[in-house]
C-alpha positions in Angstrom: 15.2 22.9 -21.5 13.8 25.7 -19.4 14.7 26.0 -15.8 11.7 26.2 -13.3 11.5 28.9 -10.9 10.2 28.4 -7.5 8.6 30.8 -5.1 9.9 30.6 -1.5 7.1 30.0 0.9 9.0 30.5 4.1 12.6 30.9 5.3 12.4 27.6 7.1 10.1 24.8 7.9 9.1 26.0 11.4 8.0 29.4 9.9 6.2 27.6 7.2 4.1 25.5 9.5 3.6 28.5 11.8 1.9 30.3 8.9 -0.4 27.4 7.8 -4.0 27.9 8.8 -7.0 25.7 8.3 -10.7 26.3 8.7 -12.5 24.7 11.5 -14.9 22.0 10.3 -17.2 21.9 13.2 -18.3 18.8 15.2 -16.8 15.5 13.9 -19.1 12.7 14.8 -17.8 9.8 16.8 -18.0 6.2 15.8 -20.8 5.7 18.0 -22.7 8.7 16.6 -22.2 7.3 13.2 -23.5 3.9 14.1 -26.5 5.5 15.8 -27.2 7.4 12.6 -27.1 4.2 10.5 -29.3 2.4 13.0 -31.9 5.3 12.9 -31.9 5.3 9.2 -32.4 1.4 9.2 -28.9 0.5 7.9 -28.3 -2.0 10.8 -28.9 -2.7 14.4 -26.8 -2.3 17.6 -26.6 -6.2 17.9 -25.4 -6.4 14.3 -22.6 -3.8 14.9 -21.4 -5.7 18.0 -21.5 -9.0 16.1 -19.4 -7.5 13.3 -17.1 -5.9 15.7 -16.4 -9.3 17.4 -15.9 -11.1 14.1 -13.6 -8.4 12.8 -11.7 -8.6 16.1 -11.3 -12.3 15.8 -9.8 -11.9 12.3 -12.8 -12.8 10.1 -13.5 -10.3 7.5 -16.5 -8.0 7.5 -18.3 -9.1 4.4 -18.4 -12.7 5.8 -19.6 -11.6 9.2 -22.3 -9.6 7.6 -23.2 -12.5 5.2 -23.5 -14.9 8.1 -25.5 -12.6 10.4 -27.9 -11.9 7.5 -28.5 -15.6 6.7 -29.2 -16.2 10.6 -31.7 -13.2 10.6 -33.4 -14.2 7.5 -33.9 -17.9 8.7 -35.2 -16.4 11.9 -37.7 -14.1 10.1 -38.8 -16.8 7.7 -39.4 -19.4 10.7 -41.6 -16.8 12.5 -44.0 -16.4 9.4 -46.4 -19.3 9.4 -47.3 -20.5 6.1 -44.7 -18.3 4.3 -41.6 -19.9 2.7 -42.4 -23.4 4.0 
């Protein structure tokens, strides 16, 4: 079996960490900016996000919260369309 050889990166951990560099990635959007972007693209509404947040905080999963809200919104839309789906 051949023995592996290792290249020493630094004398100690502090020196190694000091030599590490990363590129700046620019502005990282906040949660609110991401939510607003989704709303702008038609993927939800502010009230839906608030509703889901409350449900998640109360211990109910996101999928169930979204499903329940979608059912309520669909019923509301259906009720407002006279002659349709009745």
